[in-house]
N, CA, C, O and CB atoms as a CASP TS submission, in Angstrom:
PFRMAT TS
TARGET T0000
AUTHOR 0000-0000-0000
METHOD Language model
MODEL 1
PARENT N/A
ATOM      1  N   MET     1     -61.209 -20.003-115.200  1.00  0.00           N
ATOM      2  CA  MET     1     -60.706 -18.968-116.097  1.00  0.00           C
ATOM      3  C   MET     1     -61.818 -18.563-117.062  1.00  0.00           C
ATOM      4  O   MET     1     -62.744 -19.336-117.306  1.00  0.00           O
ATOM      5  CB  MET     1     -59.450 -19.462-116.874  1.00  0.00           C
ATOM      6  N   ASN     2     -61.727 -17.383-117.595  1.00  0.00           N
ATOM      7  CA  ASN     2     -62.731 -16.839-118.507  1.00  0.00           C
ATOM      8  C   ASN     2     -62.748 -17.574-119.836  1.00  0.00           C
ATOM      9  O   ASN     2     -61.716 -18.031-120.326  1.00  0.00           O
ATOM     10  CB  ASN     2     -62.480 -15.363-118.742  1.00  0.00           C
ATOM     11  N   ARG     3     -63.932 -17.679-120.405  1.00  0.00           N
ATOM     12  CA  ARG     3     -64.015 -18.218-121.767  1.00  0.00           C
ATOM     13  C   ARG     3     -63.442 -17.175-122.724  1.00  0.00           C
ATOM     14  O   ARG     3     -63.392 -15.993-122.384  1.00  0.00           O
ATOM     15  CB  ARG     3     -65.501 -18.588-122.154  1.00  0.00           C
ATOM     16  N   PRO     4     -63.018 -17.585-123.895  1.00  0.00           N
ATOM     17  CA  PRO     4     -62.447 -16.641-124.862  1.00  0.00           C
ATOM     18  C   PRO     4     -63.449 -15.538-125.227  1.00  0.00           C
ATOM     19  O   PRO     4     -64.662 -15.746-125.204  1.00  0.00           O
ATOM     20  CB  PRO     4     -62.003 -17.387-126.131  1.00  0.00           C
ATOM     21  N   THR     5     -62.915 -14.371-125.562  1.00  0.00           N
ATOM     22  CA  THR     5     -63.729 -13.238-125.990  1.00  0.00           C
ATOM     23  C   THR     5     -63.288 -12.823-127.379  1.00  0.00           C
ATOM     24  O   THR     5     -62.093 -12.716-127.654  1.00  0.00           O
ATOM     25  CB  THR     5     -63.617 -12.049-124.993  1.00  0.00           C
ATOM     26  N   ILE     6     -64.253 -12.590-128.252  1.00  0.00           N
ATOM     27  CA  ILE     6     -63.974 -12.166-129.623  1.00  0.00           C
ATOM     28  C   ILE     6     -64.552 -10.768-129.816  1.00  0.00           C
ATOM     29  O   ILE     6     -65.738 -10.535-129.583  1.00  0.00           O
ATOM     30  CB  ILE     6     -64.571 -13.174-130.669  1.00  0.00           C
ATOM     31  N   ILE     7     -63.694  -9.841-130.246  1.00  0.00           N
ATOM     32  CA  ILE     7     -64.118  -8.470-130.551  1.00  0.00           C
ATOM     33  C   ILE     7     -64.199  -8.332-132.059  1.00  0.00           C
ATOM     34  O   ILE     7     -63.231  -8.602-132.770  1.00  0.00           O
ATOM     35  CB  ILE     7     -63.135  -7.409-129.939  1.00  0.00           C
ATOM     36  N   VAL     8     -65.363  -7.909-132.544  1.00  0.00           N
ATOM     37  CA  VAL     8     -65.601  -7.759-133.976  1.00  0.00           C
ATOM     38  C   VAL     8     -65.725  -6.282-134.319  1.00  0.00           C
ATOM     39  O   VAL     8     -66.537  -5.564-133.735  1.00  0.00           O
ATOM     40  CB  VAL     8     -66.872  -8.527-134.409  1.00  0.00           C
ATOM     41  N   ALA     9     -64.908  -5.831-135.279  1.00  0.00           N
ATOM     42  CA  ALA     9     -64.980  -4.443-135.764  1.00  0.00           C
ATOM     43  C   ALA     9     -64.241  -4.373-137.090  1.00  0.00           C
ATOM     44  O   ALA     9     -63.398  -5.218-137.391  1.00  0.00           O
ATOM     45  CB  ALA     9     -64.369  -3.428-134.722  1.00  0.00           C
ATOM     46  N   SER    10     -64.563  -3.366-137.869  1.00  0.00           N
ATOM     47  CA  SER    10     -63.919  -3.209-139.166  1.00  0.00           C
ATOM     48  C   SER    10     -62.439  -2.874-138.999  1.00  0.00           C
ATOM     49  O   SER    10     -62.001  -2.433-137.937  1.00  0.00           O
ATOM     50  CB  SER    10     -64.621  -2.121-139.983  1.00  0.00           C
ATOM     51  N   GLN    11     -61.693  -3.091-140.055  1.00  0.00           N
ATOM     52  CA  GLN    11     -60.269  -2.767-140.056  1.00  0.00           C
ATOM     53  C   GLN    11     -60.105  -1.275-139.812  1.00  0.00           C
ATOM     54  O   GLN    11     -60.811  -0.459-140.403  1.00  0.00           O
ATOM     55  CB  GLN    11     -59.597  -3.188-141.396  1.00  0.00           C
ATOM     56  N   GLY    12     -59.175  -0.927-138.944  1.00  0.00           N
ATOM     57  CA  GLY    12     -58.920   0.474-138.644  1.00  0.00           C
ATOM     58  C   GLY    12     -59.824   1.082-137.591  1.00  0.00           C
ATOM     59  O   GLY    12     -59.758   2.286-137.346  1.00  0.00           O
ATOM     60  N   ALA    13     -60.664   0.281-136.967  1.00  0.00           N
ATOM     61  CA  ALA    13     -61.616   0.810-135.983  1.00  0.00           C
ATOM     62  C   ALA    13     -60.997   1.090-134.617  1.00  0.00           C
ATOM     63  O   ALA    13     -61.591   1.805-133.811  1.00  0.00           O
ATOM     64  CB  ALA    13     -62.752  -0.153-135.816  1.00  0.00           C
ATOM     65  N   GLY    14     -59.821   0.541-134.344  1.00  0.00           N
ATOM     66  CA  GLY    14     -59.169   0.788-133.060  1.00  0.00           C
ATOM     67  C   GLY    14     -59.026  -0.431-132.178  1.00  0.00           C
ATOM     68  O   GLY    14     -58.755  -0.299-130.984  1.00  0.00           O
ATOM     69  N   LYS    15     -59.203  -1.611-132.736  1.00  0.00           N
ATOM     70  CA  LYS    15     -59.075  -2.836-131.932  1.00  0.00           C
ATOM     71  C   LYS    15     -57.677  -2.954-131.332  1.00  0.00           C
ATOM     72  O   LYS    15     -57.534  -3.141-130.124  1.00  0.00           O
ATOM     73  CB  LYS    15     -59.385  -4.079-132.789  1.00  0.00           C
ATOM     74  N   SER    16     -56.666  -2.847-132.154  1.00  0.00           N
ATOM     75  CA  SER    16     -55.284  -2.986-131.675  1.00  0.00           C
ATOM     76  C   SER    16     -54.886  -1.831-130.765  1.00  0.00           C
ATOM     77  O   SER    16     -54.172  -2.034-129.783  1.00  0.00           O
ATOM     78  CB  SER    16     -54.319  -3.067-132.857  1.00  0.00           C
ATOM     79  N   LEU    17     -55.333  -0.643-131.078  1.00  0.00           N
ATOM     80  CA  LEU    17     -55.029   0.528-130.259  1.00  0.00           C
ATOM     81  C   LEU    17     -55.505   0.327-128.820  1.00  0.00           C
ATOM     82  O   LEU    17     -54.821   0.707-127.871  1.00  0.00           O
ATOM     83  CB  LEU    17     -55.676   1.783-130.861  1.00  0.00           C
ATOM     84  N   ASN    18     -56.670  -0.267-128.676  1.00  0.00           N
ATOM     85  CA  ASN    18     -57.268  -0.454-127.361  1.00  0.00           C
ATOM     86  C   ASN    18     -56.993  -1.822-126.745  1.00  0.00           C
ATOM     87  O   ASN    18     -57.477  -2.106-125.649  1.00  0.00           O
ATOM     88  CB  ASN    18     -58.737  -0.245-127.452  1.00  0.00           C
ATOM     89  N   ALA    19     -56.235  -2.669-127.421  1.00  0.00           N
ATOM     90  CA  ALA    19     -56.025  -4.047-126.984  1.00  0.00           C
ATOM     91  C   ALA    19     -55.554  -4.189-125.542  1.00  0.00           C
ATOM     92  O   ALA    19     -56.153  -4.960-124.792  1.00  0.00           O
ATOM     93  CB  ALA    19     -55.040  -4.697-127.878  1.00  0.00           C
ATOM     94  N   PRO    20     -54.499  -3.476-125.115  1.00  0.00           N
ATOM     95  CA  PRO    20     -54.039  -3.672-123.733  1.00  0.00           C
ATOM     96  C   PRO    20     -55.093  -3.313-122.679  1.00  0.00           C
ATOM     97  O   PRO    20     -55.232  -4.008-121.672  1.00  0.00           O
ATOM     98  CB  PRO    20     -52.798  -2.847-123.493  1.00  0.00           C
ATOM     99  N   LYS    21     -55.819  -2.243-122.912  1.00  0.00           N
ATOM    100  CA  LYS    21     -56.846  -1.824-121.958  1.00  0.00           C
ATOM    101  C   LYS    21     -58.029  -2.782-121.961  1.00  0.00           C
ATOM    102  O   LYS    21     -58.597  -3.078-120.910  1.00  0.00           O
ATOM    103  CB  LYS    21     -57.322  -0.407-122.277  1.00  0.00           C
ATOM    104  N   LEU    22     -58.404  -3.270-123.156  1.00  0.00           N
ATOM    105  CA  LEU    22     -59.494  -4.234-123.241  1.00  0.00           C
ATOM    106  C   LEU    22     -59.109  -5.552-122.583  1.00  0.00           C
ATOM    107  O   LEU    22     -59.930  -6.184-121.918  1.00  0.00           O
ATOM    108  CB  LEU    22     -59.887  -4.468-124.698  1.00  0.00           C
ATOM    109  N   LEU    23     -57.874  -5.958-122.768  1.00  0.00           N
ATOM    110  CA  LEU    23     -57.374  -7.189-122.160  1.00  0.00           C
ATOM    111  C   LEU    23     -57.589  -7.136-120.648  1.00  0.00           C
ATOM    112  O   LEU    23     -58.106  -8.079-120.048  1.00  0.00           O
ATOM    113  CB  LEU    23     -55.869  -7.401-122.494  1.00  0.00           C
ATOM    114  N   GLU    24     -57.193  -6.041-120.057  1.00  0.00           N
ATOM    115  CA  GLU    24     -57.329  -5.872-118.607  1.00  0.00           C
ATOM    116  C   GLU    24     -58.790  -5.783-118.177  1.00  0.00           C
ATOM    117  O   GLU    24     -59.205  -6.480-117.252  1.00  0.00           O
ATOM    118  CB  GLU    24     -56.583  -4.625-118.152  1.00  0.00           C
ATOM    119  N   SER    25     -59.567  -4.939-118.833  1.00  0.00           N
ATOM    120  CA  SER    25     -60.943  -4.712-118.392  1.00  0.00           C
ATOM    121  C   SER    25     -61.850  -5.915-118.614  1.00  0.00           C
ATOM    122  O   SER    25     -62.838  -6.080-117.899  1.00  0.00           O
ATOM    123  CB  SER    25     -61.513  -3.521-119.106  1.00  0.00           C
ATOM    124  N   LEU    26     -61.530  -6.758-119.594  1.00  0.00           N
ATOM    125  CA  LEU    26     -62.351  -7.941-119.857  1.00  0.00           C
ATOM    126  C   LEU    26     -61.841  -9.174-119.122  1.00  0.00           C
ATOM    127  O   LEU    26     -62.438 -10.247-119.212  1.00  0.00           O
ATOM    128  CB  LEU    26     -62.396  -8.219-121.345  1.00  0.00           C
ATOM    129  N   GLY    27     -60.739  -9.019-118.395  1.00  0.00           N
ATOM    130  CA  GLY    27     -60.212 -10.132-117.613  1.00  0.00           C
ATOM    131  C   GLY    27     -59.573 -11.231-118.440  1.00  0.00           C
ATOM    132  O   GLY    27     -59.562 -12.393-118.035  1.00  0.00           O
ATOM    133  N   CYS    28     -59.041 -10.867-119.598  1.00  0.00           N
ATOM    134  CA  CYS    28     -58.395 -11.842-120.472  1.00  0.00           C
ATOM    135  C   CYS    28     -56.896 -11.894-120.173  1.00  0.00           C
ATOM    136  O   CYS    28     -56.352 -11.014-119.506  1.00  0.00           O
ATOM    137  CB  CYS    28     -58.642 -11.492-121.961  1.00  0.00           C
ATOM    138  N   THR    29     -56.238 -12.947-120.682  1.00  0.00           N
ATOM    139  CA  THR    29     -54.824 -13.150-120.367  1.00  0.00           C
ATOM    140  C   THR    29     -53.888 -12.989-121.557  1.00  0.00           C
ATOM    141  O   THR    29     -52.692 -12.766-121.368  1.00  0.00           O
ATOM    142  CB  THR    29     -54.639 -14.505-119.789  1.00  0.00           C
ATOM    143  N   SER    30     -54.405 -13.096-122.781  1.00  0.00           N
ATOM    144  CA  SER    30     -53.558 -12.940-123.967  1.00  0.00           C
ATOM    145  C   SER    30     -54.393 -12.473-125.151  1.00  0.00           C
ATOM    146  O   SER    30     -55.618 -12.597-125.160  1.00  0.00           O
ATOM    147  CB  SER    30     -52.841 -14.267-124.307  1.00  0.00           C
ATOM    148  N   ILE    31     -53.695 -11.927-126.158  1.00  0.00           N
ATOM    149  CA  ILE    31     -54.343 -11.335-127.330  1.00  0.00           C
ATOM    150  C   ILE    31     -54.036 -12.153-128.573  1.00  0.00           C
ATOM    151  O   ILE    31     -52.898 -12.571-128.785  1.00  0.00           O
ATOM    152  CB  ILE    31     -53.889  -9.876-127.528  1.00  0.00           C
ATOM    153  N   VAL    32     -55.062 -12.380-129.396  1.00  0.00           N
ATOM    154  CA  VAL    32     -54.907 -13.016-130.702  1.00  0.00           C
ATOM    155  C   VAL    32     -55.321 -11.971-131.735  1.00  0.00           C
ATOM    156  O   VAL    32     -56.508 -11.701-131.912  1.00  0.00           O
ATOM    157  CB  VAL    32     -55.774 -14.348-130.825  1.00  0.00           C
ATOM    158  N   GLU    33     -54.334 -11.386-132.415  1.00  0.00           N
ATOM    159  CA  GLU    33     -54.613 -10.373-133.438  1.00  0.00           C
ATOM    160  C   GLU    33     -55.102 -11.050-134.716  1.00  0.00           C
ATOM    161  O   GLU    33     -54.661 -12.151-135.045  1.00  0.00           O
ATOM    162  CB  GLU    33     -53.351  -9.516-133.726  1.00  0.00           C
ATOM    163  N   GLU    34     -55.997 -10.405-135.426  1.00  0.00           N
ATOM    164  CA  GLU    34     -56.494 -10.872-136.728  1.00  0.00           C
ATOM    165  C   GLU    34     -56.893 -12.339-136.710  1.00  0.00           C
ATOM    166  O   GLU    34     -56.459 -13.122-137.555  1.00  0.00           O
ATOM    167  CB  GLU    34     -55.442 -10.652-137.793  1.00  0.00           C
ATOM    168  N   TRP    35     -57.724 -12.706-135.738  1.00  0.00           N
ATOM    169  CA  TRP    35     -58.211 -14.081-135.625  1.00  0.00           C
ATOM    170  C   TRP    35     -58.958 -14.456-136.897  1.00  0.00           C
ATOM    171  O   TRP    35     -59.765 -13.670-137.394  1.00  0.00           O
ATOM    172  CB  TRP    35     -59.128 -14.249-134.382  1.00  0.00           C
ATOM    173  N   ASN    36     -58.703 -15.644-137.429  1.00  0.00           N
ATOM    174  CA  ASN    36     -59.252 -16.059-138.720  1.00  0.00           C
ATOM    175  C   ASN    36     -60.617 -16.738-138.635  1.00  0.00           C
ATOM    176  O   ASN    36     -61.184 -17.104-139.664  1.00  0.00           O
ATOM    177  CB  ASN    36     -58.294 -16.983-139.387  1.00  0.00           C
ATOM    178  N   GLY    37     -61.143 -16.907-137.453  1.00  0.00           N
ATOM    179  CA  GLY    37     -62.452 -17.537-137.306  1.00  0.00           C
ATOM    180  C   GLY    37     -62.396 -19.047-137.285  1.00  0.00           C
ATOM    181  O   GLY    37     -63.413 -19.691-137.026  1.00  0.00           O
ATOM    182  N   GLN    38     -61.257 -19.626-137.545  1.00  0.00           N
ATOM    183  CA  GLN    38     -61.110 -21.078-137.598  1.00  0.00           C
ATOM    184  C   GLN    38     -60.228 -21.627-136.474  1.00  0.00           C
ATOM    185  O   GLN    38     -60.491 -22.709-135.950  1.00  0.00           O
ATOM    186  CB  GLN    38     -60.535 -21.482-138.934  1.00  0.00           C
ATOM    187  N   THR    39     -59.206 -20.896-136.114  1.00  0.00           N
ATOM    188  CA  THR    39     -58.273 -21.355-135.097  1.00  0.00           C
ATOM    189  C   THR    39     -58.975 -21.444-133.749  1.00  0.00           C
ATOM    190  O   THR    39     -59.617 -20.482-133.327  1.00  0.00           O
ATOM    191  CB  THR    39     -57.056 -20.418-135.013  1.00  0.00           C
ATOM    192  N   PRO    40     -58.866 -22.574-133.068  1.00  0.00           N
ATOM    193  CA  PRO    40     -59.492 -22.679-131.742  1.00  0.00           C
ATOM    194  C   PRO    40     -58.893 -21.664-130.777  1.00  0.00           C
ATOM    195  O   PRO    40     -57.704 -21.351-130.840  1.00  0.00           O
ATOM    196  CB  PRO    40     -59.329 -24.102-131.177  1.00  0.00           C
ATOM    197  N   LEU    41     -59.723 -21.167-129.898  1.00  0.00           N
ATOM    198  CA  LEU    41     -59.287 -20.213-128.892  1.00  0.00           C
ATOM    199  C   LEU    41     -59.283 -20.887-127.524  1.00  0.00           C
ATOM    200  O   LEU    41     -60.126 -21.733-127.226  1.00  0.00           O
ATOM    201  CB  LEU    41     -60.196 -18.962-128.886  1.00  0.00           C
ATOM    202  N   SER    42     -58.323 -20.496-126.708  1.00  0.00           N
ATOM    203  CA  SER    42     -58.213 -21.039-125.358  1.00  0.00           C
ATOM    204  C   SER    42     -58.869 -20.094-124.359  1.00  0.00           C
ATOM    205  O   SER    42     -59.097 -18.920-124.649  1.00  0.00           O
ATOM    206  CB  SER    42     -56.737 -21.277-124.984  1.00  0.00           C
ATOM    207  N   ALA    43     -59.165 -20.624-123.190  1.00  0.00           N
ATOM    208  CA  ALA    43     -59.745 -19.817-122.122  1.00  0.00           C
ATOM    209  C   ALA    43     -58.859 -18.614-121.851  1.00  0.00           C
ATOM    210  O   ALA    43     -57.635 -18.735-121.797  1.00  0.00           O
ATOM    211  CB  ALA    43     -59.933 -20.653-120.838  1.00  0.00           C
ATOM    212  N   GLY    44     -59.475 -17.460-121.683  1.00  0.00           N
ATOM    213  CA  GLY    44     -58.747 -16.244-121.363  1.00  0.00           C
ATOM    214  C   GLY    44     -58.214 -15.468-122.552  1.00  0.00           C
ATOM    215  O   GLY    44     -57.683 -14.371-122.376  1.00  0.00           O
ATOM    216  N   GLU    45     -58.339 -16.007-123.762  1.00  0.00           N
ATOM    217  CA  GLU    45     -57.814 -15.291-124.931  1.00  0.00           C
ATOM    218  C   GLU    45     -58.803 -14.230-125.406  1.00  0.00           C
ATOM    219  O   GLU    45     -60.019 -14.413-125.352  1.00  0.00           O
ATOM    220  CB  GLU    45     -57.507 -16.278-126.075  1.00  0.00           C
ATOM    221  N   LEU    46     -58.248 -13.125-125.867  1.00  0.00           N
ATOM    222  CA  LEU    46     -59.006 -12.023-126.456  1.00  0.00           C
ATOM    223  C   LEU    46     -58.627 -11.970-127.923  1.00  0.00           C
ATOM    224  O   LEU    46     -57.482 -11.669-128.260  1.00  0.00           O
ATOM    225  CB  LEU    46     -58.718 -10.647-125.730  1.00  0.00           C
ATOM    226  N   ALA    47     -59.585 -12.261-128.801  1.00  0.00           N
ATOM    227  CA  ALA    47     -59.313 -12.311-130.237  1.00  0.00           C
ATOM    228  C   ALA    47     -59.990 -11.144-130.938  1.00  0.00           C
ATOM    229  O   ALA    47     -61.087 -10.725-130.568  1.00  0.00           O
ATOM    230  CB  ALA    47     -59.792 -13.649-130.840  1.00  0.00           C
ATOM    231  N   PHE    48     -59.309 -10.626-131.963  1.00  0.00           N
ATOM    232  CA  PHE    48     -59.839  -9.540-132.781  1.00  0.00           C
ATOM    233  C   PHE    48     -60.061 -10.027-134.199  1.00  0.00           C
ATOM    234  O   PHE    48     -59.235 -10.755-134.749  1.00  0.00           O
ATOM    235  CB  PHE    48     -58.890  -8.327-132.769  1.00  0.00           C
ATOM    236  N   THR    49     -61.179  -9.625-134.794  1.00  0.00           N
ATOM    237  CA  THR    49     -61.471  -9.982-136.173  1.00  0.00           C
ATOM    238  C   THR    49     -62.348  -8.915-136.809  1.00  0.00           C
ATOM    239  O   THR    49     -63.006  -8.139-136.116  1.00  0.00           O
ATOM    240  CB  THR    49     -62.153 -11.358-136.249  1.00  0.00           C
ATOM    241  N   ASN    50     -62.348  -8.888-138.142  1.00  0.00           N
ATOM    242  CA  ASN    50     -63.282  -8.017-138.852  1.00  0.00           C
ATOM    243  C   ASN    50     -64.320  -8.853-139.601  1.00  0.00           C
ATOM    244  O   ASN    50     -65.101  -8.317-140.387  1.00  0.00           O
ATOM    245  CB  ASN    50     -62.525  -7.091-139.832  1.00  0.00           C
ATOM    246  N   ALA    51     -64.327 -10.170-139.356  1.00  0.00           N
ATOM    247  CA  ALA    51     -65.295 -11.075-139.974  1.00  0.00           C
ATOM    248  C   ALA    51     -66.503 -11.249-139.059  1.00  0.00           C
ATOM    249  O   ALA    51     -66.401 -11.102-137.841  1.00  0.00           O
ATOM    250  CB  ALA    51     -64.646 -12.445-140.282  1.00  0.00           C
ATOM    251  N   GLU    52     -67.644 -11.565-139.661  1.00  0.00           N
ATOM    252  CA  GLU    52     -68.832 -11.841-138.859  1.00  0.00           C
ATOM    253  C   GLU    52     -68.616 -13.137-138.093  1.00  0.00           C
ATOM    254  O   GLU    52     -68.070 -14.105-138.621  1.00  0.00           O
ATOM    255  CB  GLU    52     -70.104 -11.929-139.749  1.00  0.00           C
ATOM    256  N   VAL    53     -69.054 -13.140-136.842  1.00  0.00           N
ATOM    257  CA  VAL    53     -68.906 -14.309-135.980  1.00  0.00           C
ATOM    258  C   VAL    53     -70.254 -14.595-135.340  1.00  0.00           C
ATOM    259  O   VAL    53     -70.894 -13.698-134.790  1.00  0.00           O
ATOM    260  CB  VAL    53     -67.801 -14.087-134.895  1.00  0.00           C
ATOM    261  N   GLU    54     -70.677 -15.842-135.414  1.00  0.00           N
ATOM    262  CA  GLU    54     -71.919 -16.234-134.765  1.00  0.00           C
ATOM    263  C   GLU    54     -71.658 -16.517-133.298  1.00  0.00           C
ATOM    264  O   GLU    54     -70.600 -17.032-132.939  1.00  0.00           O
ATOM    265  CB  GLU    54     -72.538 -17.465-135.455  1.00  0.00           C
ATOM    266  N   SER    55     -72.612 -16.184-132.457  1.00  0.00           N
ATOM    267  CA  SER    55     -72.477 -16.461-131.034  1.00  0.00           C
ATOM    268  C   SER    55     -72.383 -17.953-130.795  1.00  0.00           C
ATOM    269  O   SER    55     -72.950 -18.752-131.540  1.00  0.00           O
ATOM    270  CB  SER    55     -73.649 -15.872-130.252  1.00  0.00           C
ATOM    271  N   HIS    56     -71.669 -18.316-129.758  1.00  0.00           N
ATOM    272  CA  HIS    56     -71.472 -19.710-129.418  1.00  0.00           C
ATOM    273  C   HIS    56     -71.299 -19.795-127.905  1.00  0.00           C
ATOM    274  O   HIS    56     -70.747 -18.875-127.302  1.00  0.00           O
ATOM    275  CB  HIS    56     -70.240 -20.317-130.173  1.00  0.00           C
ATOM    276  N   ALA    57     -71.747 -20.853-127.295  1.00  0.00           N
ATOM    277  CA  ALA    57     -71.680 -20.993-125.839  1.00  0.00           C
ATOM    278  C   ALA    57     -70.251 -21.040-125.306  1.00  0.00           C
ATOM    279  O   ALA    57     -70.018 -20.709-124.144  1.00  0.00           O
ATOM    280  CB  ALA    57     -72.411 -22.239-125.414  1.00  0.00           C
ATOM    281  N   SER    58     -69.291 -21.446-126.136  1.00  0.00           N
ATOM    282  CA  SER    58     -67.922 -21.608-125.646  1.00  0.00           C
ATOM    283  C   SER    58     -67.105 -20.306-125.664  1.00  0.00           C
ATOM    284  O   SER    58     -65.994 -20.275-125.136  1.00  0.00           O
ATOM    285  CB  SER    58     -67.216 -22.651-126.473  1.00  0.00           C
ATOM    286  N   PHE    59     -67.639 -19.236-126.261  1.00  0.00           N
ATOM    287  CA  PHE    59     -66.946 -17.948-126.245  1.00  0.00           C
ATOM    288  C   PHE    59     -67.963 -16.825-126.269  1.00  0.00           C
ATOM    289  O   PHE    59     -69.125 -17.032-126.617  1.00  0.00           O
ATOM    290  CB  PHE    59     -65.974 -17.824-127.440  1.00  0.00           C
ATOM    291  N   ARG    60     -67.521 -15.640-125.898  1.00  0.00           N
ATOM    292  CA  ARG    60     -68.418 -14.489-125.977  1.00  0.00           C
ATOM    293  C   ARG    60     -67.969 -13.591-127.122  1.00  0.00           C
ATOM    294  O   ARG    60     -66.775 -13.428-127.373  1.00  0.00           O
ATOM    295  CB  ARG    60     -68.444 -13.701-124.633  1.00  0.00           C
ATOM    296  N   VAL    61     -68.942 -13.016-127.808  1.00  0.00           N
ATOM    297  CA  VAL    61     -68.689 -12.150-128.959  1.00  0.00           C
ATOM    298  C   VAL    61     -69.274 -10.782-128.654  1.00  0.00           C
ATOM    299  O   VAL    61     -70.404 -10.671-128.178  1.00  0.00           O
ATOM    300  CB  VAL    61     -69.301 -12.745-130.274  1.00  0.00           C
ATOM    301  N   MET    62     -68.490  -9.734-128.933  1.00  0.00           N
ATOM    302  CA  MET    62     -69.011  -8.382-128.755  1.00  0.00           C
ATOM    303  C   MET    62     -68.391  -7.456-129.790  1.00  0.00           C
ATOM    304  O   MET    62     -67.321  -7.726-130.335  1.00  0.00           O
ATOM    305  CB  MET    62     -68.729  -7.865-127.325  1.00  0.00           C
ATOM    306  N   THR    63     -69.077  -6.380-130.041  1.00  0.00           N
ATOM    307  CA  THR    63     -68.528  -5.367-130.936  1.00  0.00           C
ATOM    308  C   THR    63     -67.484  -4.561-130.175  1.00  0.00           C
ATOM    309  O   THR    63     -67.421  -4.607-128.946  1.00  0.00           O
ATOM    310  CB  THR    63     -69.651  -4.439-131.496  1.00  0.00           C
ATOM    311  N   LEU    64     -66.683  -3.837-130.902  1.00  0.00           N
ATOM    312  CA  LEU    64     -65.689  -2.983-130.263  1.00  0.00           C
ATOM    313  C   LEU    64     -66.386  -1.945-129.382  1.00  0.00           C
ATOM    314  O   LEU    64     -65.902  -1.636-128.293  1.00  0.00           O
ATOM    315  CB  LEU    64     -64.800  -2.290-131.325  1.00  0.00           C
ATOM    316  N   GLU    65     -67.503  -1.412-129.838  1.00  0.00           N
ATOM    317  CA  GLU    65     -68.228  -0.415-129.060  1.00  0.00           C
ATOM    318  C   GLU    65     -68.716  -0.997-127.737  1.00  0.00           C
ATOM    319  O   GLU    65     -68.628  -0.338-126.701  1.00  0.00           O
ATOM    320  CB  GLU    65     -69.409   0.127-129.864  1.00  0.00           C
ATOM    321  N   GLN    66     -69.227  -2.220-127.762  1.00  0.00           N
ATOM    322  CA  GLN    66     -69.664  -2.868-126.528  1.00  0.00           C
ATOM    323  C   GLN    66     -68.496  -3.057-125.571  1.00  0.00           C
ATOM    324  O   GLN    66     -68.612  -2.785-124.376  1.00  0.00           O
ATOM    325  CB  GLN    66     -70.319  -4.218-126.833  1.00  0.00           C
ATOM    326  N   ALA    67     -67.374  -3.522-126.100  1.00  0.00           N
ATOM    327  CA  ALA    67     -66.196  -3.752-125.267  1.00  0.00           C
ATOM    328  C   ALA    67     -65.682  -2.444-124.675  1.00  0.00           C
ATOM    329  O   ALA    67     -65.321  -2.397-123.499  1.00  0.00           O
ATOM    330  CB  ALA    67     -65.091  -4.433-126.081  1.00  0.00           C
ATOM    331  N   LEU    68     -65.645  -1.388-125.474  1.00  0.00           N
ATOM    332  CA  LEU    68     -65.168  -0.095-124.982  1.00  0.00           C
ATOM    333  C   LEU    68     -66.078   0.459-123.892  1.00  0.00           C
ATOM    334  O   LEU    68     -65.609   1.138-122.979  1.00  0.00           O
ATOM    335  CB  LEU    68     -65.069   0.905-126.131  1.00  0.00           C
ATOM    336  N   SER    69     -67.356   0.178-123.979  1.00  0.00           N
ATOM    337  CA  SER    69     -68.276   0.668-122.950  1.00  0.00           C
ATOM    338  C   SER    69     -67.998   0.020-121.596  1.00  0.00           C
ATOM    339  O   SER    69     -68.388   0.564-120.563  1.00  0.00           O
ATOM    340  CB  SER    69     -69.724   0.405-123.365  1.00  0.00           C
ATOM    341  N   LEU    70     -67.338  -1.119-121.587  1.00  0.00           N
ATOM    342  CA  LEU    70     -66.981  -1.808-120.346  1.00  0.00           C
ATOM    343  C   LEU    70     -65.626  -1.378-119.819  1.00  0.00           C
ATOM    344  O   LEU    70     -65.234  -1.752-118.714  1.00  0.00           O
ATOM    345  CB  LEU    70     -66.989  -3.302-120.559  1.00  0.00           C
ATOM    346  N   SER    71     -64.907  -0.589-120.614  1.00  0.00           N
ATOM    347  CA  SER    71     -63.544  -0.192-120.276  1.00  0.00           C
ATOM    348  C   SER    71     -63.442   1.324-120.235  1.00  0.00           C
ATOM    349  O   SER    71     -63.185   1.946-121.265  1.00  0.00           O
ATOM    350  CB  SER    71     -62.535  -0.774-121.287  1.00  0.00           C
ATOM    351  N   PRO    72     -63.637   1.934-119.072  1.00  0.00           N
ATOM    352  CA  PRO    72     -63.612   3.398-118.993  1.00  0.00           C
ATOM    353  C   PRO    72     -62.264   4.010-119.365  1.00  0.00           C
ATOM    354  O   PRO    72     -62.202   5.200-119.673  1.00  0.00           O
ATOM    355  CB  PRO    72     -63.981   3.831-117.607  1.00  0.00           C
ATOM    356  N   ARG    73     -61.183   3.228-119.344  1.00  0.00           N
ATOM    357  CA  ARG    73     -59.858   3.749-119.655  1.00  0.00           C
ATOM    358  C   ARG    73     -59.508   3.637-121.142  1.00  0.00           C
ATOM    359  O   ARG    73     -58.458   4.126-121.558  1.00  0.00           O
ATOM    360  CB  ARG    73     -58.822   3.021-118.836  1.00  0.00           C
ATOM    361  N   ALA    74     -60.349   3.016-121.934  1.00  0.00           N
ATOM    362  CA  ALA    74     -60.034   2.822-123.356  1.00  0.00           C
ATOM    363  C   ALA    74     -60.222   4.126-124.133  1.00  0.00           C
ATOM    364  O   ALA    74     -61.047   4.969-123.782  1.00  0.00           O
ATOM    365  CB  ALA    74     -60.922   1.709-123.962  1.00  0.00           C
ATOM    366  N   ALA    75     -59.429   4.264-125.201  1.00  0.00           N
ATOM    367  CA  ALA    75     -59.536   5.437-126.074  1.00  0.00           C
ATOM    368  C   ALA    75     -60.796   5.326-126.913  1.00  0.00           C
ATOM    369  O   ALA    75     -61.187   4.227-127.305  1.00  0.00           O
ATOM    370  CB  ALA    75     -58.286   5.575-126.984  1.00  0.00           C
ATOM    371  N   ASN    76     -61.428   6.446-127.189  1.00  0.00           N
ATOM    372  CA  ASN    76     -62.629   6.441-128.029  1.00  0.00           C
ATOM    373  C   ASN    76     -62.358   6.976-129.400  1.00  0.00           C
ATOM    374  O   ASN    76     -63.266   7.039-130.229  1.00  0.00           O
ATOM    375  CB  ASN    76     -63.724   7.241-127.391  1.00  0.00           C
TER
END
């Protein structure tokens, strides 16, 4: 299963609006809204935050723009 994915963007940028499409295009299985940066994430989870996150081998971190570029069906 996929390692967790964290999408970082400011509040109001469209993370929640695009969540279902990003979930599918990134191969994730569930969504964690407003992830606090402390709660452990499980394989396949897609977490959204507006806090800075350092890269880590156990999860992948991308900006909303990076994630949207991988999802041709997402709203811009």
